[in-house]
C-alpha positions as CSV (number, residue, x, y, z in Angstrom):
1,X,0.0,-0.1,-0.2
2,X,1.3,3.2,-1.3
3,X,0.4,6.5,0.4
4,X,0.8,9.7,-1.4
5,X,0.5,13.0,0.6
6,X,-0.8,15.7,-2.1
7,X,-1.8,19.6,-2.1
8,X,-5.3,20.7,-3.6
9,X,-4.5,24.2,-4.6
10,X,-5.2,26.5,-7.4
11,X,-8.5,25.3,-9.6
12,X,-8.1,21.8,-8.0
13,X,-9.7,23.3,-4.8
14,X,-12.9,23.8,-6.7
15,X,-12.9,19.9,-7.5
16,X,-15.7,18.6,-5.2
17,X,-14.6,15.3,-3.1
18,X,-17.1,13.1,-5.1
19,X,-15.5,14.3,-8.2
20,X,-11.9,13.5,-6.8
21,X,-12.8,10.3,-6.2
22,X,-13.9,9.6,-9.8
23,X,-10.9,11.7,-11.2
24,X,-8.3,9.5,-9.1
25,X,-9.1,6.5,-10.7
26,X,-8.8,8.3,-14.2
27,X,-5.3,9.8,-12.9
28,X,-3.7,6.5,-11.8
29,X,-4.8,4.6,-15.1
30,X,-3.4,7.7,-17.2
31,X,-0.1,7.5,-15.1
32,X,-0.1,3.6,-15.7
33,X,-0.3,2.8,-11.8
34,X,-1.3,-0.7,-11.6
35,X,-4.1,-0.7,-9.0
36,X,-5.4,-3.6,-7.3
37,X,-9.3,-4.3,-6.9
38,X,-11.8,-5.7,-4.7
39,X,-13.5,-9.2,-5.1
40,X,-16.9,-9.9,-5.7
41,X,-19.8,-9.1,-8.1
42,X,-18.7,-5.3,-8.4
43,X,-15.2,-4.7,-8.0
44,X,-13.7,-1.4,-7.2
45,X,-10.4,0.1,-7.3
46,X,-8.7,-0.3,-3.8
47,X,-8.1,3.6,-3.2
48,X,-8.7,5.4,0.4
49,X,-8.7,9.0,0.8
50,X,-8.3,11.2,4.3
51,X,-11.5,13.3,5.1
52,X,-12.6,16.0,2.6
53,X,-11.5,19.4,2.6
54,X,-14.3,22.0,2.0
55,X,-14.8,23.0,-1.6
56,X,-12.4,26.3,-2.3
57,X,-10.2,26.1,0.9
58,X,-6.4,25.5,0.0
59,X,-5.0,22.0,1.4
60,X,-1.5,21.1,1.8
61,X,-2.3,17.8,3.4
62,X,-4.3,15.3,1.6
63,X,-3.7,11.8,1.4
64,X,-4.5,8.8,-0.7
65,X,-3.6,5.2,-0.1
66,X,-3.2,3.0,-3.2
67,X,-3.2,-0.7,-3.1
68,X,-0.5,-1.5,-5.4
69,X,2.4,-3.6,-6.1
70,X,4.4,-0.6,-7.5
71,X,7.5,1.1,-5.6
72,X,6.5,4.2,-3.9
73,X,9.3,6.2,-5.8
74,X,7.7,5.1,-8.9
75,X,4.0,5.7,-8.0
76,X,5.0,9.2,-6.9
77,X,7.0,10.1,-10.1
78,X,4.3,8.8,-12.4
79,X,1.4,10.5,-10.4
80,X,3.2,13.6,-10.6
81,X,3.7,13.2,-14.2
82,X,0.0,13.0,-14.8
83,X,-1.6,15.7,-12.8
84,X,-1.9,19.7,-12.7
85,X,0.1,21.5,-10.5
86,X,-2.7,22.0,-7.9
87,X,-2.7,18.1,-7.3
88,X,0.8,17.5,-7.1
89,X,2.0,14.9,-4.6
90,X,4.8,16.2,-2.1
91,X,5.7,13.0,-0.2
92,X,4.9,9.4,0.0
93,X,5.0,6.5,2.4
94,X,4.6,2.9,2.3
95,X,2.4,0.8,4.4
96,X,1.6,-3.0,4.7
97,X,-2.1,-2.3,4.5
98,X,-4.7,0.3,4.5
99,X,-3.6,3.2,7.1
100,X,-7.5,4.1,7.7
101,X,-6.8,7.8,7.8
102,X,-10.5,8.8,7.3
103,X,-11.5,6.6,10.2
104,X,-8.7,7.7,12.7
105,X,-9.0,11.3,12.0
106,X,-9.7,14.0,14.9
107,X,-8.4,17.2,13.9
108,X,-6.8,19.3,11.4
109,X,-4.9,22.7,11.5
110,X,-6.0,25.5,9.5
111,X,-4.7,28.9,8.8
112,X,-7.1,31.9,8.1
113,X,-5.7,35.1,6.1
114,X,-6.5,37.5,9.0
115,X,-4.4,38.9,11.8
116,X,-4.2,36.7,14.9
117,X,-6.5,37.7,17.5
118,X,-8.0,36.2,20.8
119,X,-11.2,34.2,19.8
120,X,-13.5,34.1,23.1
121,X,-15.4,30.8,23.2
122,X,-16.5,31.6,26.9
123,X,-20.1,32.3,25.7
124,X,-20.2,30.1,22.9
125,X,-19.6,30.7,19.0
126,X,-22.8,29.9,16.9
127,X,-23.2,29.5,13.2
128,X,-26.4,29.1,11.0
129,X,-26.5,27.1,7.9
130,X,-28.7,25.2,5.8
131,X,-29.0,21.3,6.4
132,X,-31.4,20.0,3.7
133,X,-34.6,21.7,3.5
134,X,-33.9,23.4,7.1
135,X,-31.7,26.2,8.5
136,X,-29.7,25.0,11.5
137,X,-27.8,27.1,14.2
138,X,-25.3,25.4,15.9
139,X,-22.9,26.1,18.8
140,X,-19.6,25.0,17.4
141,X,-17.3,26.2,20.2
142,X,-16.9,22.4,21.4
143,X,-15.4,21.7,17.9
144,X,-12.2,24.4,18.3
145,X,-9.5,22.3,19.6
146,X,-7.8,25.4,20.1
147,X,-5.7,28.6,18.2
148,X,-2.1,29.4,17.6
149,X,-0.7,32.0,16.1
150,X,0.6,31.1,12.5
151,X,3.4,33.9,11.7
152,X,0.9,36.5,12.5
153,X,-2.1,34.9,11.0
154,X,-5.0,33.1,12.7
155,X,-4.1,29.3,13.1
156,X,-7.2,27.1,14.3
157,X,-7.1,23.5,15.0
158,X,-10.9,22.0,14.2
159,X,-12.2,19.0,14.8
160,X,-12.2,16.2,11.9
161,X,-13.8,12.8,11.5
162,X,-17.3,12.0,12.5
163,X,-17.6,15.2,14.6
164,X,-16.0,17.4,12.3
165,X,-16.0,21.2,11.8
166,X,-16.1,22.6,8.5
167,X,-13.5,25.4,8.1
168,X,-16.2,27.6,6.0
169,X,-18.6,27.6,8.9
170,X,-16.1,28.8,11.3
171,X,-14.9,31.7,8.6
172,X,-19.0,32.7,8.8
173,X,-19.1,32.5,12.5
174,X,-16.1,34.7,12.9
175,X,-17.1,37.1,10.3
176,X,-20.6,37.7,12.2
177,X,-19.2,37.8,15.5
178,X,-16.0,39.8,15.2
179,X,-16.6,41.9,11.6
180,X,-14.1,40.1,10.0
181,X,-14.1,39.3,6.3
182,X,-12.4,36.0,6.0
183,X,-13.1,34.3,2.4
184,X,-13.2,30.8,1.9
185,X,-10.8,30.9,-0.7
186,X,-8.0,32.6,1.4
187,X,-8.1,29.4,4.0
188,X,-5.2,26.9,4.0
189,X,-5.2,23.3,5.6
190,X,-1.9,22.7,7.0
191,X,-1.8,19.4,9.1
192,X,-4.4,16.4,9.6
193,X,-4.0,14.6,12.9
194,X,-5.5,11.2,13.9
195,X,-5.7,9.1,17.4
196,X,-3.9,6.0,17.6
197,X,-3.8,3.9,20.8
198,X,-5.2,7.0,22.5
199,X,-2.5,9.2,21.1
200,X,-3.2,12.1,18.8
201,X,-0.4,12.2,16.1
202,X,0.0,14.4,12.6
203,X,-0.8,11.7,9.7
204,X,2.8,12.0,8.7
205,X,4.1,10.8,11.9
206,X,2.0,8.1,11.9
207,X,2.6,6.8,8.6
208,X,6.4,6.8,9.3
209,X,5.7,4.8,12.4
210,X,3.1,2.6,10.6
211,X,5.0,-0.9,9.3
């Protein structure tokens, strides 16, 4: 199993996760990377992704695990020769089996293009958004794991996985409460984290330690 860490920037950040699922199989076919398939009546390519990033947000920490017998360096080179700049791989890892990044994901770091300021969560932080046919108001303060100064910009660690907080919804809440003008297209995901045996680790650290 080869895991590619890749970016999703430039025009590629406007590709939905569902469309990317379809495109990745085509990319790997174009790159002539032999991908194994599941058994049974309706076999599918054994390709596994990290949690999706909101449409329009830049990401420098996307992951795709590919079940293949090809060597990692060759997969890395062939993949990069077959994708636009906005989807380039920046690192590769080798694992014996699917590392299940999606299932183990707990949080992710983002940087918002606004000067760093203290985000007061003592009285909660709410956002209203449309869910199916209704509008829902949610207190999202419990899904903000922390904030940090990212070279003068606002860095936030948001819950990911099953209890995730979308970065665009936080941007909306901050704009409304603090009068900011954070645009989705200026947000960047920098790092993803997983929970392994009760310990939170960056995905890179986890993959380096996984045999």
